[in-house]
C-alpha positions in Angstrom: 26.6 -13.9 3.7 23.2 -13.2 2.2 20.9 -16.1 1.4 17.3 -16.6 0.3 14.3 -18.7 1.3 10.8 -18.7 -0.1 7.8 -20.9 0.3 7.1 -20.3 -3.4 10.2 -22.2 -4.5 8.8 -25.4 -2.9 6.1 -25.5 -5.6 8.7 -26.2 -8.3 11.1 -29.1 -9.0 14.5 -28.9 -7.3 16.3 -29.1 -10.6 14.4 -26.0 -12.0 15.0 -23.8 -8.9 18.6 -24.6 -8.0 20.3 -23.2 -11.1 18.3 -19.9 -10.9 19.2 -19.3 -7.2 22.9 -20.2 -7.8 23.2 -17.3 -10.3 21.9 -14.8 -7.8 22.7 -15.9 -4.2 25.4 -17.5 -2.2 23.2 -19.5 0.1 19.8 -21.2 0.0 17.7 -22.0 3.0 15.6 -24.9 1.7 12.0 -24.9 2.8 11.4 -28.6 3.4 7.8 -28.8 2.1 6.1 -30.1 -1.0 8.5 -30.5 -3.9 11.4 -29.7 -1.6 10.7 -32.1 1.3 14.3 -32.8 2.2 13.6 -36.4 3.2 12.3 -37.0 -0.3 14.7 -35.0 -2.4 17.9 -35.8 -0.4 19.3 -38.4 -3.0 18.8 -36.0 -5.9 20.1 -33.0 -4.0 23.2 -35.0 -3.0 24.0 -35.7 -6.6 23.8 -32.0 -7.8 24.3 -29.7 -4.9 28.1 -29.5 -5.1 27.9 -28.5 -8.8 26.7 -25.1 -7.7 28.5 -22.4 -5.8 26.0 -22.4 -3.0 25.9 -23.3 0.7 22.7 -24.7 2.2 20.6 -24.8 5.4 17.1 -26.1 6.0 13.8 -24.6 7.2 12.0 -27.5 8.7 8.5 -28.3 7.6 5.6 -26.5 9.3 2.5 -27.9 7.7 1.1 -30.9 9.6 3.7 -30.4 12.3 3.0 -29.4 15.8 5.6 -30.1 18.5 3.4 -28.3 21.0 0.4 -30.6 20.5 -1.4 -31.8 23.6 -2.1 -35.1 21.7 1.1 -37.1 22.4 0.8 -39.1 19.3 0.7 -36.0 17.1 3.5 -34.3 19.1 5.8 -37.4 19.0 5.1 -37.9 15.2 6.0 -34.2 14.7 9.3 -34.7 16.6 10.0 -37.8 14.6 9.5 -35.9 11.3 11.9 -33.2 12.4 14.4 -35.9 13.4 14.1 -37.3 9.9 14.9 -33.9 8.5 18.0 -33.6 10.8 19.1 -37.1 9.7 19.0 -36.0 6.0 20.7 -32.8 6.8 23.5 -34.7 8.4 23.8 -37.0 5.3 24.0 -33.9 3.1 26.5 -32.2 5.4 24.0 -29.4 6.1 24.8 -28.0 9.5 21.7 -25.9 10.5 18.0 -26.2 10.5 15.3 -23.6 11.6 12.2 -24.9 13.4 8.9 -23.4 14.6 7.9 -23.8 18.3 4.4 -25.0 17.6 0.7 -24.1 18.1 -1.7 -24.1 21.0 -5.3 -25.4 20.7 -7.4 -23.7 18.1 -10.6 -25.0 19.6 -10.2 -25.2 23.4 -9.4 -22.0 25.4 -6.8 -21.5 28.1 -4.5 -24.2 26.8 -1.5 -21.9 26.2 0.4 -22.9 29.3 0.0 -26.6 28.7 1.0 -26.2 25.0 4.1 -24.3 26.1 5.1 -27.1 28.4 4.5 -29.6 25.6 6.6 -27.6 23.2 9.4 -27.4 25.8 9.3 -31.2 26.2 9.7 -31.6 22.4 12.5 -29.0 22.2 14.5 -30.7 24.9 14.3 -34.0 23.0 15.3 -32.3 19.7 18.1 -30.5 21.5 19.6 -33.8 22.6 19.2 -35.5 19.2 20.6 -32.5 17.3 23.9 -33.1 19.1 24.0 -36.7 17.7 23.5 -35.5 14.1 25.7 -32.4 14.4 22.9 -30.1 13.2 22.4 -26.8 14.9 18.7 -26.2 15.6 17.4 -22.6 15.6 14.0 -21.9 17.1 12.2 -19.1 15.3 10.2 -16.3 17.0 6.7 -16.2 15.6 4.5 -13.3 14.2 1.3 -11.9 15.8 -0.8 -14.8 14.6 -3.4 -16.4 16.8 -2.5 -19.9 18.2 1.3 -19.5 17.5 3.8 -19.9 20.4 7.0 -18.0 20.6 5.7 -14.5 19.8 7.3 -12.7 22.8 10.7 -12.5 24.4 9.2 -14.1 27.6 7.9 -17.1 25.6 11.1 -17.6 23.7 13.1 -17.5 27.0 10.8 -20.1 28.5 11.1 -22.4 25.5 14.9 -22.2 25.3 15.7 -22.4 29.0 17.6 -25.6 29.8 18.6 -26.3 26.2 21.6 -25.4 24.0 19.3 -24.6 21.1 20.0 -21.6 18.9 17.6 -18.9 17.8 16.5 -17.8 14.3 15.6 -14.2 14.9 12.9 -13.1 12.4 12.8 -9.3 12.4 9.6 -9.3 10.3 7.8 -11.5 12.8 9.1 -9.4 15.8 7.8 -6.2 14.1 4.3 -7.6 14.1 4.4 -8.2 17.8 6.2 -4.9 18.6 9.0 -7.0 20.2 12.1 -6.4 18.1 14.2 -4.9 20.9 12.8 -7.2 23.5 13.5 -10.4 21.6 16.9 -9.2 20.5 17.8 -8.4 24.0 16.5 -11.8 25.3 18.1 -14.0 22.7 21.2 -12.1 21.4 23.7 -14.7 22.6 21.8 -17.5 20.9 21.1 -16.0 17.5 22.5 -18.3 14.8 20.2 -17.4 11.9 18.5 -14.2 10.9 15.4 -13.9 8.7 15.0 -10.6 6.9 11.8 -9.2 5.4 9.6 -6.2 5.8 6.0 -5.4 6.8 3.9 -2.5 8.1 3.5 -4.0 11.6 0.0 -5.2 11.1 0.6 -8.6 9.4 3.4 -10.9 8.3 3.5 -9.6 4.8 7.0 -10.6 3.7 7.6 -7.4 1.8 10.7 -6.4 0.0 13.1 -4.7 2.4 12.3 -1.0 2.6 8.6 -1.4 1.6 7.4 -1.6 5.1 8.1 0.3 8.3 11.0 -1.7 9.9 14.0 0.6 10.7 16.6 -1.6 9.0 19.1 1.3 9.2 19.0 1.0 12.9 19.0 -2.8 13.3 21.2 -4.2 10.5 24.4 -2.3 11.4 23.8 -3.1 15.0 23.3 -6.8 14.4 26.2 -7.3 12.1 28.6 -6.4 14.9 29.3 -9.7 16.6 26.9 -11.8 14.5 28.6 -14.5 12.5 25.5 -16.2 11.0 23.8 -15.7 7.7 21.2 -13.1 6.6 18.3 -15.0 5.0 15.9 -13.0 2.9 12.5 -14.6 3.2 10.7 -13.3 0.1 7.4 -14.0 -1.7 9.2 -14.3 -5.0 12.7 -14.4 -6.5 12.3 -10.9 -7.9 11.5 -9.5 -4.5 14.3 -11.5 -3.0 16.8 -9.9 -5.5 15.6 -6.4 -4.7 15.9 -7.1 -1.0 19.4 -8.5 -1.5 20.5 -5.3 -3.2 19.0 -3.2 -0.4 20.5 -5.4 2.3 23.9 -5.3 0.7 23.8 -1.5 1.0 22.7 -1.6 4.6 25.5 -4.1 5.5 28.0 -1.6 4.1 27.0 1.1 6.5 
């Protein structure tokens, strides 16, 4: 199944966005920020979501959230916020949520190792609590962006070790780090969500599929064999998302 997610959607009221998406897609991964903060909109979404022929998942908030913080109060508050999102997902019968692994210090050098340990501690807590809520958590690999954890296969393996957490494999992010094959190999058995968008390898551009340099003809047919999750197009706009949907549909038929 092909779905869509876009940070742009979260700038507009739920009631304006939902009808448009339902006409064009089968699934919506809700970016839980701003106008679409799932904790805030849950009562309204509960009233209208079943009126549309859509299934739903959640992309957890990323602004003001850092589960890798070396400040325990900030780290614990971030974990609590993600738990609140899981709680609402459970109430809405939404079964999966994608999360980011966090950031290391932007000011103090050489803190990567400590931040990784802090993130791992948070992820173990979230792993336990996700079982209680019946929500599958998928940890997303990150792009080549300074301060972000989870950019390489080695980092992803470290963060996931000792947990039952799933993986959201983001092929666009992996292209910016030159790690598509490595992360796929390291996480293949854990992949429960797949983010699809394109770029030229230099930045996380979220281009329409085919407008960058990712070899989708190689990876999409390979991935669809044995993969039972959804293909989520992460687009900058609805128009780009529709174009990507059409190109992805063709690739999935190969």
